[in-house]
FIDREN-381154 format. One record per residue: residue in one letter; z, y, x of N, C-alpha, C in turn. Coordinates in pm, whole numbers. Atoms other than C-alpha are relative to their C-alpha. Last residue first. Layout:
BEGIN
   residu       nZ       nY       nX      caZ      caY      caX       cZ       cY       cX
        A        Z        Y        X        Z        Y        X        Z        Y        X
...
//
This chain:
BEGIN
   residu       nZ       nY       nX      caZ      caY      caX       cZ       cY       cX
        D       63     -121       90     -602     3760     -165       72      138       44
        N       38      -66      -95     -559     3535      178      -37      123     -129
        K      -69      -71     -147     -269     3353       58      -43      112       60
        N       -9     -121       29     -420     3280     -304       64       83      119
        S     -129       16      -49     -597     2919     -234       40      162       11
        Y      -53     -131        9     -873     2812     -414      165       45       65
        V       90     -123       -8    -1114     2527     -405       31      142      -19
        L      -35     -178       27     -854     2307     -244     -120       63       23
        N       44      -91      -82    -1006     1917     -275       24      163      -45
        D     -110      -61      -69     -835     1687     -536      -43       73      140
        N        9      143     -114    -1134     1461     -631       72       30       65
        E       -4       99       38    -1113     1697     -970        4     -110      142
        D       57       39       98    -1094     2032     -836       43     -155      -34
        Y       70      135      -20     -826     2185     -717     -110      -29      -48
        I       80       64      128     -664     2542     -729      -66     -114       69
        E      103       97      -78     -363     2645     -511      -87      -43     -119
        E       35       47      101      -84     2948     -583     -161      -63       51
        T      -64       -7      100      181     3070     -393      -74      -92      -86
        V       42        6      140       73     3071      -63       85      -48     -138
        N       57      124       47      264     3185      206      -60       -6     -140
        G      128       39      -20      347     3518      302      -83      -90       12
        N       27      -34     -170      684     3539      330     -126      -52       24
        N      -25      140     -107      723     3392      -25      -22       -3      149
        E     -151       60       49      779     3693     -231        2     -131       67
        E      -93      -50      -31      478     3824      -72      133      -17       -8
        P      -31      -15     -117      273     3570     -130       95       33       93
        T      131       14      -92      321     3563     -507       22       -3      128
        L      -46      -40      -99      601     3390     -732     -162       46       83
        F       32       50      -78      567     3300    -1105      -22      103      169
        E       46     -113      -57      846     3376    -1296     -109      -56      116
        Q      112       20     -102      972     3126    -1518      -55      106       50
        T      -33      -36      -85     1322     3240    -1739     -135      -32      130
        E       37     -164       18     1142     3172    -2064       46       80       88
        W      171      -37      -30     1086     2791    -1946      -12      173        2
        I       28      -89      108     1480     2692    -1927     -115      118       35
        F       93      -69      -44     1416     2362    -1740       31      103     -113
        E      110      -74       39     1682     2122    -1873      -37      125       97
        T       66     -111      -74     1933     1873    -1725     -129       80      -65
        D      119      -54      101     2151     1617    -1837      -54      123       55
        Y       45       96       93     2449     1412    -1701     -124       45     -113
        F       25      -82      172     2549     1610    -1429      -63     -105      -60
        D       44      158       58     2670     1390    -1098      -11      113     -122
        D      154        1        6     2628     1725     -852      -49     -111      -85
        Q       -2       89       35     2999     1865     -843     -164      -25        3
        D        1       89     -121     3161     2072     -558      -49     -136      -85
        E       31     -114     -122     3153     2396     -780      -34     -114      122
        L      120      -12       35     3239     2189    -1110     -114       73      153
        K       73      142        4     3553     2111     -976     -128      -12      -18
        E       15       30     -108     3652     2485     -961      -28     -166       47
        I      129      -71      -85     3474     2543    -1259       25      -30      105
        A      167       41       48     3688     2256    -1422      -94       90       54
        E       33      147     -137     4029     2376    -1227     -125      -82      -44
        E        5      -59     -103     3980     2734    -1412        4     -118      105
        L      143      -93       -2     3917     2599    -1760       -9        0      145
        S       16     -130       34     4279     2388    -1709     -171       62       17
        D     -126      -75      108     4398     2034    -1711        8      166       -4
        A      -90      -82      -64     4062     1880    -1567       94       53     -134
        E     -177       53       52     3834     1621    -1662       64      111       89
        I     -129      -60     -123     3481     1782    -1608      127      -35      -36
        N     -162       21       83     3177     1651    -1822      113      -14      102
        F      -95       79      -83     2856     1825    -1682      104      -18      -95
        F     -121       40       19     2528     1964    -1770       86     -128       -6
        D      -60      154      -52     2298     2092    -1571       93       58      -82
        R     -136       30        3     2067     2396    -1645       27     -108        4
        V       -9      138       69     1800     2534    -1469      100       -9      -12
        W     -154        6       -2     1674     2924    -1376      -18     -213     -106
        I      -17       46      179     1292     2925    -1299      175      -16       22
        K     -172      -39       14     1122     3064     -984       54       23     -118
        V      -28      -61       85      739     2960     -944      177       -3        3
        L     -124      -23      -10      515     2819     -719       90       51      -59
        S      -41     -105       22      176     2730     -901      134       20       39
        D     -128       24      -16      -73     2404     -870       81      171       57
        R      -40      -56      -86     -371     2420    -1036      185      -18       -2
        Y     -195      -31       11     -538     2182    -1166       22      102       62
        L      -95      -32      -75     -956     2143    -1238      142       25       -1
        K     -104       76       38    -1228     1947    -1429      104       73      136
        Y     -107       79     -142    -1514     2149    -1443      108      -43      -39
        K     -128       39       30    -1775     2221    -1744       61      -64      141
        M      -18      144      -31    -2135     2329    -1728      148       16       -1
//
């Protein structure tokens, strides 16, 4: 028998944002960047991905598995 399932996992991952900052010096550009959220591109750095445990998430669930009808069939809340 085959089952169609999907898993939702809470992860921690580094994200890289790319900016074009106009400034007279690198120091000024860094200062301006601290208040910026207008980036032109972003990427996930996948090799930094870490799956979190419920203990690392204040006892809350970090992994859920659902069946093809979107029914929750497993949660690691009480593992």
